[in-house]
C-alpha positions in Angstrom: -20.2 14.6 -6.7 -19.5 15.9 -10.3 -22.2 15.2 -12.9 -21.6 15.7 -16.6 -25.3 16.0 -17.1 -25.7 19.0 -14.8 -26.2 21.0 -18.0 -29.6 19.5 -18.0 -31.9 22.2 -15.8 -34.0 19.9 -13.9 -30.7 17.7 -12.8 -29.0 21.2 -12.0 -32.0 22.2 -9.8 -31.3 18.8 -7.7 -27.3 19.9 -6.9 -27.6 21.9 -3.9 -30.4 19.9 -2.1 -28.2 16.8 -2.8 -25.0 18.2 -1.6 -25.7 20.2 1.6 -22.3 19.8 3.1 -20.7 23.1 4.7 -17.2 22.0 5.5 -16.0 22.4 2.2 -17.5 26.1 2.1 -16.2 27.0 5.4 -12.3 25.9 4.4 -12.6 28.0 1.4 -14.1 31.2 2.9 -11.4 31.1 5.6 -8.7 30.3 3.0 -10.1 33.7 1.2 -9.9 35.6 4.4 -11.6 38.8 5.2 -9.0 40.9 3.0 -10.6 41.7 0.1 -9.2 39.6 -3.2 -9.8 38.9 -6.5 -11.1 35.5 -6.5 -12.0 33.1 -9.6 -14.4 29.9 -8.6 -13.4 27.5 -11.6 -16.4 25.0 -11.7 -18.6 27.4 -9.5 -22.2 25.4 -10.2 -24.6 26.6 -9.1 -22.4 29.5 -7.3 -23.3 29.1 -3.7 -19.7 29.8 -2.3 -19.1 32.5 -5.3 -21.8 34.6 -3.8 -20.7 33.9 -0.1 -17.2 35.0 -1.2 -18.8 38.3 -2.9 -21.0 39.3 0.4 -18.0 39.3 2.2 -16.4 41.7 0.1 -14.2 40.2 -2.4 -14.3 40.7 -6.1 -15.7 37.3 -7.2 -15.9 35.6 -11.0 -17.6 32.7 -11.3 -17.2 30.2 -14.2 -18.5 27.2 -15.2 -18.8 24.9 -18.4 -22.7 24.3 -17.7 -25.1 27.3 -18.5 -27.7 25.3 -16.4 -26.0 25.6 -13.5 -25.1 29.1 -14.1 -28.7 30.1 -14.6 -29.3 29.1 -10.8 -26.1 31.1 -9.9 -27.1 34.1 -11.3 -30.4 34.0 -9.7 -29.3 33.9 -6.4 -29.4 36.6 -3.7 -26.2 38.5 -4.2 -25.5 37.1 -7.7 -25.6 40.4 -9.1 -22.2 41.2 -7.0 -20.4 38.2 -9.2 -18.9 38.3 -12.9 -20.4 35.0 -14.5 -18.6 33.4 -17.2 -19.6 30.0 -19.2 -16.1 28.4 -19.9 -14.2 25.1 -19.1 -10.9 25.9 -17.3 -8.3 25.0 -20.0 -10.6 27.7 -22.2 -10.5 30.4 -19.9 -9.4 33.5 -21.1 -10.0 36.9 -19.2 -7.8 39.7 -18.3 -8.3 39.5 -14.6 -5.6 38.1 -12.7 -6.3 36.3 -9.5 -5.4 36.3 -5.9 -7.0 33.1 -5.4 -8.3 30.4 -7.8 -10.8 27.6 -6.3 -12.3 24.4 -7.8 -14.4 22.9 -5.1 -16.7 20.0 -5.2 -14.3 17.4 -6.5 -14.4 19.0 -9.8 -10.6 18.2 -10.4 -11.8 14.8 -11.0 -13.5 15.4 -14.2 -10.3 16.3 -16.0 -9.8 12.6 -17.4 -6.6 12.5 -19.4 -3.2 14.0 -18.9 -3.4 16.5 -21.8 -7.0 17.9 -19.9 -5.3 18.1 -16.5 -2.0 19.8 -17.9 -4.4 22.4 -19.7 -6.6 23.1 -16.9 -3.7 23.8 -14.4 -1.5 25.8 -16.9 -4.4 28.0 -17.9 -5.0 28.4 -14.2 -1.8 29.5 -13.3 -1.5 32.1 -16.1 -4.7 33.8 -14.5 -2.8 34.2 -11.2 -1.7 37.5 -10.0 1.8 37.7 -8.5 1.8 35.7 -5.0 -1.7 34.0 -6.1 -2.6 30.3 -4.8 -4.9 28.0 -6.8 -7.0 25.6 -4.2 -8.8 22.4 -4.7 -9.5 18.8 -3.9 -9.8 15.5 -4.8 -10.5 12.1 -3.4 -8.0 10.2 -1.8 -7.6 6.5 -3.7 -6.2 4.9 -1.2 -9.2 5.0 0.6 -11.6 3.8 -2.3 -14.7 5.8 -1.9 -16.4 4.4 -4.6 -16.5 1.2 -2.8 -19.6 2.7 -1.4 -21.5 4.0 -4.3 -24.3 1.4 -4.3 -27.7 2.0 -5.0 -28.6 0.7 -1.0 -26.0 3.0 0.7 -26.5 6.0 -1.6 -30.3 6.1 -2.0 -32.0 9.3 -0.7 -35.0 11.6 -1.5 -34.6 15.3 -1.3 -37.1 18.2 -1.9 -36.4 20.2 -4.9 -38.1 23.8 -5.0 -40.4 23.9 -8.2 -39.7 20.0 -9.0 -40.7 18.1 -5.8 -39.4 14.9 -4.5 -36.6 13.6 -6.5 -35.2 9.9 -5.6 -31.2 9.6 -6.2 -28.9 6.9 -6.1 -25.3 6.0 -7.6 -24.4 2.8 -9.2 -20.9 1.9 -10.1 -20.9 0.8 -14.0 -16.9 0.2 -14.1 -13.4 0.7 -12.2 -10.4 0.5 -14.5 -6.9 1.5 -12.7 -7.7 5.5 -11.8 -10.9 5.9 -13.5 -14.2 5.5 -11.8 -17.3 5.2 -14.1 -20.7 5.2 -12.2 -24.5 6.4 -13.0 -26.3 9.1 -11.2 -30.2 7.7 -11.1 -32.7 10.6 -11.0 -36.3 9.2 -10.1 -38.7 12.3 -10.6 -41.7 10.3 -10.8 -42.9 6.5 -11.6 -42.0 7.0 -15.5 -39.9 10.0 -15.3 -36.3 8.4 -14.6 -33.1 10.0 -16.0 -29.8 8.5 -16.0 -26.5 10.4 -16.0 -23.2 8.6 -16.9 -19.8 9.9 -14.9 -16.3 8.9 -15.2 -13.9 10.4 -12.4 -9.9 10.2 -12.1 -8.7 9.4 -8.9 -5.1 10.7 -8.5 -2.3 10.2 -5.6 -0.5 13.0 -4.0 2.6 12.2 -5.8 1.1 12.2 -9.4 -0.7 15.4 -8.6 2.3 17.3 -7.3 4.1 16.1 -10.6 1.4 18.1 -12.7 1.6 21.2 -10.5 5.3 21.1 -11.0 4.7 21.1 -14.8 2.0 23.6 -14.5 4.8 25.8 -13.0 3.7 25.4 -9.3 7.0 25.9 -7.0 5.2 25.8 -3.7 2.5 23.6 -2.6 0.7 23.2 0.7 -0.9 19.7 1.4 -3.9 18.7 3.7 -5.9 15.4 4.1 -9.3 16.9 5.2 -11.3 19.9 5.9 -9.8 20.1 9.5 -6.3 20.6 7.7 -4.9 17.5 9.0 -2.0 16.2 7.0 -2.5 13.8 4.2 -2.1 10.0 5.3 -3.5 6.8 3.8 -6.7 7.1 5.5 -7.3 10.8 4.7 -10.5 11.4 2.8 -9.4 14.0 1.1 -6.1 15.2 -1.4 -6.5 19.4 -0.7 -3.7 21.2 -2.5 -3.1 24.8 -2.3 -0.4 25.9 -4.8 1.4 29.1 -5.8 
């Protein structure tokens, strides 16, 4: 999940071992298709998806505000095929217009206030080519996934190249309306523990639809999970593909 402190090189190194899921990667690769496109991976993190897209013949730009994540992305196999940019979504300013803009890893939830949401979506809309689409996901608040973010339920050990064994767990510190604040605890050694606080915003489908319309999107396709099932009260995701 998004963590504000992935700008720390050691924490950035933990990201991939901690997030091995392929379902979202496969979804966005399928969405891009086989015909070469100009693609922006906004919030690209360590660049796994961006490099996969470039390997399939797409012209890819990977953008992220965390320099430590981009350092890992550049060093990936195939990283030389991607244009990497250090920027926030709202500050994006490039000449390229994209056929597809994606935001993965629930990065949309780090936009906390209405102004942040509007600025990000409007900027991305401005960078679309004619007929282009923006695609991203956010967790369905009705499911209250955060209720399981306890130290007992989230504790795991991961092996990180060049770092060793790292123990990780999450711990909720507050739930205030749509805002969930939690701490990610990284234990590198007995006396080497880092705690990274993060706040996420949980938004329902109607709220998200209003923000998309405000940003100029007129056509939105919705899914409730990576299998392209419809959004329902029990769907884990709210996936929007907007043009």
